[in-house]
Backbone as a ProteinNet text record, in pm:
[ID]
protein_1_A
[PRIMARY]
MGEPGQSYLGGAVRLEYAENPGAFLSMGAGLPDWIRTSLLTIGPSVILILMIVMAVRYRWSGLPLIGLAFLLAGGFSNLVDRIIQGSVVDFMIVGIGSLRTGIFNVADVAVMAGVLLIALSGPRTTVAS
[TERTIARY]
-903.8	-949	-1046	-1202.6	-1288.6	-1384.9	-1339.8	-1392.8	-1464.5	-1596.8	-1625.9	-1530.9	-1524.1	-1443.2	-1488.1	-1429.6	-1404.5	-1411.3	-1510.8	-1516.5	-1486.3	-1381.1	-1332.8	-1343.8	-1368.5	-1402.4	-1538.4	-1609.3	-1759.9	-1729	-1670.5	-1664.5	-1535.2	-1474.1	-1349.5	-1221.6	-1238.9	-1120.9	-1192.4	-1171.6	-1230.9	-1121.5	-1115.1	-999.2	-1097.5	-1035.3	-1070.3	-996.8	-939.2	-879.5	-921	-798	-782.1	-633.3	-608.2	-494.3	-498.6	-416.4	-380.8	-260	-266.5	-207.4	-146.2	-215.2	-200.1	-107	-107.4	-46.4	-120.2	-111.4	-192.5	-324.5	-410.3	-558.7	-609.5	-511.5	-539.7	-504.4	-446.3	-380.1	-354.2	-357.5	-268	-263.8	-369.9	-426.7	-456.9	-538.2	-599.9	-453.8	-351.7	-266.4	-177.2	-131.6	-100.3	29.4	33.8	141.3	285.1	319.7	479.7	482.6	378.6	393.3	381.6	280.3	248.9	376.2	443	557.2	693.9	691.6	806	788.5	667.2	601.7	621.1	584.6	593.8	649.5	768.1	863.4	1007.6	1058.9	1162.2	1149.7	1073.4	1018.4	1114.3	1013.9	1040.8	1174.8	1211.3	1350.6	1468.9	1443.2	1527.7	1523.1	1383.8	1417.7	1441.2	1405.1	1466.7	1633.1	1661.8	1854.5	1849	1808.4	1830.8	1797.4	1741.9	1746.1	1809.8	1868.3	2015.5	2121.9	2151.8	2263.2	2254	2142.6	2141	2138.5	2089.9	2109	2268.1	2377	2516.7	2575.7	2527.8	2616.5	2576.3	2448.8	2427	2459.4	2485.9	2526.4	2410.5	2275	2175	2188.4	2150	2084.8	2005.8	1935.4	1851.6	1714.8	1636.1	1481	1512.8	1564.2	1583	1609.9	1716.2	1762.2	1669	1588.4	1453	1361.3	1361	1271.8	1310.1	1416.1	1471.1	1417.1	1493.2	1436.6	1278.8	1207.7	1037	1051.8	1073.5	1071.1	1133.7	1210.7	1326.2	1216.7	1163.7	1141.2	963.3	873.8	775.5	772	875.9	890.6	957	1055	1096.8	991.6	903.8	836.4	719.6	642.5	551.9	602.3	777.8	816.1	888	893.5	895.8	736.8	675.8	535.1	513.3	482.4	440.9	583.9	675.7	746	715.8	702.1	661.7	534.1	413.6	293.7	230.6	306.5	218.7	131	117.9	27.4	56.3	20.4	47.3	-117.7	-76.9	-216.7	-226.4	-359.4	-426.5	-526.3	-549.8	-620.2	-703.3	-616.5	-711.5	-733.1	-855.7	-948.4	-998.5	-968.1	-988.5	-1112	-1169.2	-1240.8	-1359.8	-1423.4	-1558	-1679.5	-1763.1	-1881.3	-1818.5	-1888.4	-1850.3	-1727.3	-1637.8	-1465.2	-1412	-1365.6	-1288.4	-1124.4	-1067.6	-930.2	-956.5	-885.5	-881.8	-806.9	-802.3	-731.7	-588.5	-551	-434.5	-320.3	-190.1	-159.4	-33.8	25.8	138.9	256.6	289.5	366.1	383.8	245.3	207.8	223	192.2	166.7	306.7	407	573.2	626.1	587.1	616.6	600.3	455.7	437	497.2	491.1	550.3	729.1	778.2	922.8	901.5	836.3	827.3	780.7	655.9	662.8	796.1	866.3	973.8	1108.2	1105.9	1228.5	1175.1	1029	967.5	987.4	964.3	991.9	1112.3	1189.1	1339.2	1441.5	1300.2	1380.6	1446.5	1490.7	1625	1719.8	1780.9	1962.5	2015.1	2080.3	2146.4	2327.5	2347.6	2516.8	2543.3	2663.8	2695.6	2865.2	2826.8	2961.5	3115.2	3215	3313.5	3418.6
621	477.3	508.3	442.3	507.6	565.4	612.3	689.1	618.2	674.2	615.6	648.2	542.5	574.3	672.7	706.2	835.3	793.2	843.9	802.7	912	910	1027.5	966.8	1087.2	1032.8	973.7	1029.3	931.8	764.7	746	632.1	536	598.7	494.1	478	586.7	529.4	577.8	472.1	459.2	497.5	534.4	532.2	493.9	394.3	379.2	279.7	276.1	230.6	82.3	-17.6	-132.5	-188.2	-254	-322.8	-448	-501.8	-614.3	-704.5	-802.2	-883.5	-959.8	-988.4	-1074.4	-1030	-1129.6	-1089.5	-1049.5	-1047.3	-986.6	-1062.5	-953.6	-998.3	-1051.3	-1013	-1100.7	-1221.9	-1284	-1416	-1446	-1532.3	-1563.2	-1532.5	-1402.5	-1353.1	-1442.3	-1566.4	-1637.3	-1706.6	-1733.7	-1810.7	-1794.2	-1904.8	-1871.2	-1741.5	-1685.9	-1578.5	-1615.4	-1725.7	-1780.8	-1799.7	-1841.6	-1882.6	-1766.1	-1682.8	-1582.7	-1484.2	-1431.7	-1366.5	-1411.4	-1585	-1615.6	-1627.3	-1624.4	-1620	-1454.5	-1352.7	-1227.4	-1134.8	-1175.7	-1092.3	-1167.9	-1251.1	-1347.6	-1375.5	-1418.3	-1466.1	-1310.2	-1236.3	-1118.3	-1035.6	-1045.7	-997.4	-1073.8	-1220	-1303.3	-1279.1	-1220.7	-1212.2	-1092.4	-1004.2	-829.2	-869.1	-958.3	-989.4	-1040.8	-1119.9	-1196.1	-1114.8	-1052.6	-939.1	-815.4	-794.7	-701	-762.4	-919.3	-1020.7	-1008.6	-1003.4	-1062.9	-933	-804.3	-679.8	-681.4	-687.7	-627.7	-761.9	-882.7	-974	-967.8	-946.3	-923.4	-783.7	-650.9	-550.8	-471.9	-476.4	-418.1	-285.5	-191.6	-111.3	-44.1	71	80.3	67.1	-7	-49.6	-148.2	-225.5	-351.5	-255.8	-190.2	-122.5	-7.1	23.4	126.1	62.7	-71.8	-182.3	-215.7	-263.2	-294.2	-172	-45.4	57.9	32.9	59.4	52.1	-90.3	-183.9	-331.6	-315.3	-239.3	-232.8	-146.9	-17.2	84.1	22.9	-51.6	-72.9	-196.9	-298.9	-394.1	-377.1	-320.5	-222.7	-181.4	-93.1	-22.5	-96.6	-192	-312.8	-390.1	-436.3	-487.5	-422.8	-308	-181.3	-207.2	-187.4	-176.5	-289.3	-411.9	-548.8	-598.5	-516.3	-578.2	-473.3	-325.4	-271.6	-283	-304	-310.4	-437.9	-524	-641.9	-653.4	-562.2	-559.9	-429.1	-437.9	-312.6	-236.1	-116.3	-65.2	-30.5	-61.4	-80.6	33.9	137.9	212.1	235.7	174.9	222.7	146.1	151.7	66.5	138.9	64.4	140.2	72.6	130	28.1	134.1	17.2	105.4	10.5	65.3	-17.2	-150.2	-261.6	-423.3	-448.2	-386.9	-441	-373.1	-425	-340.3	-421.1	-352.5	-396.5	-424.3	-547.9	-515.8	-427	-434.8	-279.4	-289.8	-200.6	-139.2	-74.3	-54.1	83.6	142.8	248	262.4	180.7	155.2	48.2	-106.9	-132.3	-212.4	-215.8	-84.4	6.8	-0.4	48.1	45	-108.8	-213.4	-348.1	-400.3	-364.6	-412.6	-358.3	-259.7	-166.6	-207.2	-221.7	-296.9	-430.2	-496.1	-639.3	-606.6	-518.2	-524.5	-471.5	-371.6	-305.2	-425.3	-513.2	-630.2	-701.6	-758.9	-821.7	-768.5	-665.8	-592.8	-631.4	-586	-583.9	-703.9	-775.7	-952.2	-994.3	-1134.3	-1231.8	-1154.8	-1173.7	-1117	-1254.2	-1280.3	-1408.4	-1400.2	-1290.2	-1275.2	-1219.4	-1317.4	-1305.8	-1218.1	-1116.6	-1019.7	-1099.2	-1094.2	-1136.1	-1061.5
716.9	793.8	870.4	813.8	868.4	797.8	640.9	580.9	491.5	406.1	345.3	182.9	110.8	-39	-87.1	-181.8	-280.6	-438.5	-493.2	-656.9	-724.9	-813.3	-919.6	-1062.8	-1149	-1281.9	-1310.6	-1260.8	-1303.3	-1261.9	-1126.9	-1068.5	-1157.9	-1212.3	-1266.5	-1162.3	-1137.2	-999.6	-846.6	-798	-646.9	-536.2	-422.2	-320.1	-184.1	-121.3	-4.8	32.3	176.5	277.9	249	269.8	304.2	360.8	465.4	523.1	455.4	387.5	315	369.7	492	546.9	436.5	358.1	229.4	84.8	13.5	-113	-241.2	-347	-449.7	-403.1	-421.4	-397.8	-246.4	-197	-59.6	-36.2	-113.5	-128.8	-21.2	54.8	203.7	317.1	330.5	412.7	530	522.8	614	682.7	592.9	623.9	780.5	872.8	1013.3	997.5	1082.6	1106	1058.8	1069.9	1037.6	919.5	875.8	700.1	599.3	661.2	603.5	592	721.4	740.1	619.2	654.1	577.1	399.3	328.4	242.2	157.9	253.3	238.2	255.3	327.8	359.6	320.8	359	344.1	190.8	117.2	-18.3	-120.3	-84.6	-156.1	-158.8	-35.5	12.7	-87	-77.8	-177.6	-310	-358.3	-485.3	-527.7	-423.2	-465.2	-456.5	-383.8	-409.6	-536.1	-591.9	-704	-798.4	-795.9	-894.4	-931.8	-817.7	-811.5	-841.2	-834.8	-848.7	-1005.9	-1092.6	-1201.8	-1285.6	-1266.5	-1306.1	-1308	-1202.3	-1171.8	-1281.1	-1272.3	-1343.2	-1507.5	-1546.4	-1660	-1732.4	-1645	-1631.3	-1704.5	-1685.3	-1732.1	-1745.3	-1870.7	-1890	-1909	-1937.6	-2025.1	-1991.9	-2052.9	-2009.9	-1884.8	-1899.4	-1764.7	-1662.2	-1682.7	-1527.4	-1486.1	-1603.9	-1552.7	-1423.9	-1510.4	-1483.1	-1362.6	-1351.7	-1186.4	-1063.5	-1122.2	-1034	-997.8	-1098.9	-1041.3	-970.2	-1006.7	-929.7	-759.2	-777.3	-602.1	-564.4	-594.9	-526.5	-499.1	-558.7	-485.9	-441.8	-439.4	-381.8	-237.9	-246.3	-97.7	-37.2	-87.4	-34.8	40.6	-40	39	123.4	103.6	200.6	340	323.3	420.5	499.8	457	543.1	590.3	544	593.6	708.1	697.6	850.8	935.8	930.4	1045.8	1059.3	976.2	1046.2	1018	953.4	929.1	852.7	742.7	619.2	500.9	404	343	300.5	306.9	315.9	140.2	96.8	-33	-47.9	-125	-163.7	-296.8	-400.2	-529.8	-582.8	-663.2	-735	-854.4	-1012.2	-1104	-1161.5	-1262.8	-1371.6	-1456.5	-1543.1	-1579.3	-1540.3	-1516.8	-1482.1	-1421.5	-1431.6	-1353.8	-1348.1	-1445.2	-1524.6	-1389.7	-1316.7	-1192.9	-1141.2	-1111	-1044	-914.7	-862.5	-731.9	-706.8	-533.1	-442.5	-441.4	-464.8	-476.9	-450.2	-416.3	-391.7	-524.2	-464	-602.2	-597.5	-478.5	-509.7	-572.4	-585.9	-669.9	-848.3	-819.5	-994	-1006.4	-926.8	-970.6	-980.6	-897.5	-927.6	-1072.1	-1081.3	-1249	-1348.1	-1351.8	-1427.6	-1473.3	-1353	-1390.2	-1436.8	-1389.5	-1442.5	-1574.6	-1651.4	-1788	-1855.6	-1777.4	-1860.6	-1860.1	-1775.9	-1790.4	-1897.4	-1887.8	-1994.1	-2133.5	-2165.3	-2292.3	-2350.7	-2208	-2282.7	-2337	-2362.9	-2425.8	-2314	-2354.9	-2286.4	-2275.2	-2190.2	-2162.8	-2138.7	-2243.6	-2236.6	-2211	-2281.8	-2253.8	-2090.4	-2085.8	-1942.8	-1959.5	-1889.8	-1883.4	-1809.3	-1854	-1800.5	-1730.5
[MASK]
+++++++++++++++++++++++++++++++++++++++++++++++++++++++++++++++++++++++++++++++++++++++++++++++++++++++++++++++++++++++++++++++++

């Protein structure tokens, strides 16, 4: 906190501290507290629970189950930060030249990796009896 950002690998990776009260790329940061709390704590909690229910109901294994583990780990981590301190700490920016990501954290990477693994596994249409 209060320290200047640091650059590594010729500026391809930058680390700097940022508290994010909003969602992805600070979307919703300006919303009233009660709306932001509802959208960013209750909403993700329901989604995480539904993902677990789907995994059990459809007996996920392999890539989808690994994806779910990543999704739960990242989602739960950001959720705990948001509940305890009202925001998540983002600190990483990657890119080359003017092509850069927004600022994010490791939990965000886990969520995205989880979603990607679940999506790559294809549709799950069979219901276990």
